[in-house]
N, C-alpha and C positions, 0 to 999 in steps of 0.2 A: 504494500500500500504506500502511496506517495506521502512524504512527511507533512506536506501542507494539509492533506486530507485528515491525517491523524490529529494534527493540531486543531483543525476546525471541529472535529468530532469531540475532542477533549474540551474545547471552549464551550461547545453546545451542552455537554454533560454538566460542566460546572455551572452554566447558567440555569439549567433545569433544577439542579440541586439548590442553587441560591434562591430561585423562585419558590420552591417548595418550603425551604426554611423561612423565607420571608412571610409566606402564607400562614405557617403554623406558629412561628416564634413571634410574629408581629402582634399577636394577641396579648403577649406579655411585655414586649418591649415597644415603647411608643415611637419607633422610628417613623419619621414623617410627620410627627406631631410634637416635636420637641420645642421647648421655649426658644425663641429666636428664629424659628421657621416663619417666613413671611406669608401671610394669607390676607388677601384683599378681596372682599365680597361686596359687590354692588348689584343692583337690579339688572339682571340679564348678563352679568359678567362676574367671573371669579378668576383670580390670579393667585397661584401658589408657587412659592419658591422655597424649597427646603434647604436653606443655607446651612443651618447647624447640623442637620442630618447628613448633608454632603460632607461637611468638614469632619464629622465623627467617622463616617465610613471611610473617608480618605485616610485618616490617621490609623484606623484599624488595618486597612489593607496595606498601608505602607509598613506597618509593624510586621504583619504577616510576611510580606515580601522580604523584608530585612532578615527575619528569622529563617526563612526558607534559604536565602542566600548564605547566611551564616552557618546553618546546619549543613549545607552542601559543601562547605569548605573544610569541615571537620573530618 
């Protein structure tokens, strides 16, 4: 199998697992509804920008990538 195909399949599997985790764990973790997430609602219009959720996820994913890289060098 071509390496690009393997990579795309792996990315797809990770996204499916992340979606399932988000669905079930989201009931206990308020991701997307954290203080600092911007929500503007007006008649016929709503705008949502999850800035704090994005920062938190970015920090967690950066930490995981750093750990993955660090463990790979051991």
